[in-house]
Phi, psi and omega in degrees: 000131176278092181282338181297307182302312189292318175293324178294321180276320186289320186296326186282332176289316182297326177289320170303311185297321177299315176301319185292306181296325185284336183274230181290187182291136186295336179297343178294336181267010179243121178224119188295324181290319175303312181296322178300312180296318189277304186292299183305302183307324182286315172307314182288321174299312182299308178313319181293339176274346183226168174284164179298323179297318178285329177300303183285336171290332172307308185295316175296316180291323174305308183299322180290314182304325181278321182289315183245134173269139178290148177293145169301150177303314186298315183298317183294324175293326182286322172299319187287325175300315177302316185295310180297332173289317173299315177301322183288319186282318189245357183086165189291333180297338174290353180266349181302125179084008181281135180287137175229179188266359188214129174299330178297318181290321177300315180304317184291320173296325174302319181291323171308304181297336182278351179093014183295151182270168184302327177297315181296315179303312179293326175303302179295318176293325171299321174303308175309307182301318176297332182284322178288319166315304183300321185290314176294318180308311181297314180297324176295326187288322181293319178284335172301310180298313177305324179285337179276329188274326185304305181302321177299319177288327171293323172294323175295321185281338174285327180284330168299316179294317175295319177306313183299321185290317186287332185274356175234047178288342177286342182246107186300322190290340174278347178294322176292305184298318171293327173291324173302317178303309179307316189273321190281327178304315176301314183299302182310313182298318181291320184292322178299312190288317189276322191259343186239293190296309189293313176302318170301314178295314179301322178292324175292326176286314175300320182298314181310314179290311179294330173281331169294321174291320183293322180297321180294310170312299179307314185296314179304313182293320186291329183289322178295320177287329180295327181277000179074031182288137175304130181306335181287326180284328180296319184288329174291320178301311184283348172295344174295344181274352183275152173293154188310309183304306178305322176299312180296312177306313179308318185290316182296311183291333169291318175297320177295000000 
């Protein structure tokens, strides 16, 4: 579970809810017409920009990004070094049925066990990595579009509310509800864009980069294992994926 994103989103919503509760009655901020215009309008306009597969796939990608955390680079390197040691001592058949921290890595190990050559393994895994990149990029685009459309739908709702208010100026009772629609649609649009759509789009973009780097790490290690590279050399090669500070700490602990 990605607690940073969860805490950020829920915390922001709780702060807004607290501000509403402390002030006037919370029911003042609930307007079905405004919700219909902003939420319904935003979803339909974004759907018009994408296919059904891309639209609903974006929500699945977001749920997966929040639910599952990627393994740390250092722990992944340690796992790969252990795998390379097993392959060197027992042969690649000794890896059959091994549990791993990633389905992508399991797929690569299965190709090792099946006797695929290094070029084939690299080609297949690179295609899989590109498909994962495209899936996450598509999800980020959907939520970015939602962040762009929501404020615009809020503005449309504001204009609708103002037209209703100006067309019934002789009836004082209609001015309040019309003005509520005008203001609340702007509020809803800003909240959806700022507190929901934009953070999710940024999270998917970040997840896309992290997952691609991790899959590239797996690919390099698996190809090296297939070629019979010494586990010590594999560890040194994979350390280039670590940030500079972690690389220095790993070198210090290795020297110690």
